[in-house]
N, C-alpha and C positions, 0 to 999 in steps of 0.2 A: 882733829878731836871730834869724837862722836859721842853725844850725850843722850842718855835715855832717862825719862822721868815718868813716874807713875806712882800711884798710891801703894801703901804697904800690901804685900802679898798679891800684887797684880800681874805677876809672871815676868817681871823685868829680867831677872837673872836667868831664867830658863830660856827666854827669847835670845838674849845676848850670847849665852853659852852655846846654843844651837847654831847661831850665826857664825861663831868663831871656832866651830868644831874642827876645822882643817888646819888651824894655826897653832903654833907654840905660844900658849898664853900664860903670862904671869899674872897673879891676882894679888891685889892689896885689898884686904877685907877689914874695914874699920880702922885702917892706918893710912898714913901718907908718909912713906919712907923717904929718907933723904936721897937714896940711890936706887935706881931702877935696875932690875936684873936684865940680862941680855935675853930678848924675846922678840917674837914677831908682833905680838899685841900685848898691851898692858890693860887689864881690867881693874878699875878702881870702883869699889862699891862700899856702901855703908860709911860714906864720908861724914855723915852726920855724927857717928860715934866718935870719930877722930876730932871733930869740931868741939865736942863736949870737953875734951881735954885741953882746949886752948882758951886764951883770954878773949871772950866774946865782947868785952866792953869796947875794944878798939877794932871793930870789924873791918874798917877800911884797910888798915895795915895788914890784917890777917888775910883778907881776900887777895890783896896784891901778892903776898907771900905764896899763897896757894897757886895763883895763876903763874907766877914765875917758876915754881917747882914743876907744874904741869908742862910748861913750855920746854923745860929741860928734859922731861920724860919723853916728849914728842920727838926729840932729836935722836932717840934710840929706837923707838918702836911706835906703832900705831896705838893711839890712846882711845879707850872706851870707858866712859864714866856712867855709872848708874846712880841716880839720885832719887830720893823719896819726896814726893810732893807733900809738904807739911802745912800748906796754907789753908785754902778753902774758907777763909774768914773766921776760923776758930782762933780765939785769942786765949792762950793758956793763962791760968791764974798765977803760976809760979814764975818768978823773975827769970830764972835760968832757962826755963822752957820758952819764955817769950824771946829772950836774947837768941836762943838757938833758932827759933822760927824766923826771926828778923834777919839774922846772919845768913841763914840758908837762902832766904829770898834774895838777898843782895848778891850772894855768891852765885846762885843759879842764873841771875840776870847777866852777870859777868861771864859765866861759862857759856851761856847761850850765845852771847855776842861773839865770843872767840871761836865757837864750834863751827866746823864746816857743815855738820848735820845734827839735827835734834829730832828725836822721836818720842812721842808719848805712848806708853804701853798701857793699855786698858784691858785687863784680864786676858793677857797673852796676845792681844792684837795690837799691832803697831800702827801709829798714825804719824806720818812725817809732818813736822811743823816748821822745819827749816831745812 
């Protein structure tokens, strides 16, 4: 698993798309399907949109479900995940937005621990952090 993190509109998708240009890539954009298509590489992005459709009150269970599904995907193809950095100390006023920020933080920690490689994308420039 290879995870890319960066702020909104920091060039993450362009960077990863260029990196995977020679491969047959399936994309899950804003969804986390139950079944992965046959492909060389699976690109998952906008995972935060999918999280909004889930029960964020029980995030430990949700994070374990996500990790299990991703492990299943990795059995079929190489996995590339793009996530948006939502932290930076800003605490949203709305409860749902706070739950999303907290769940993303915990999920990202779990993803980073499982990933073979993690890169931060800062305005199109990659910095390897793991």
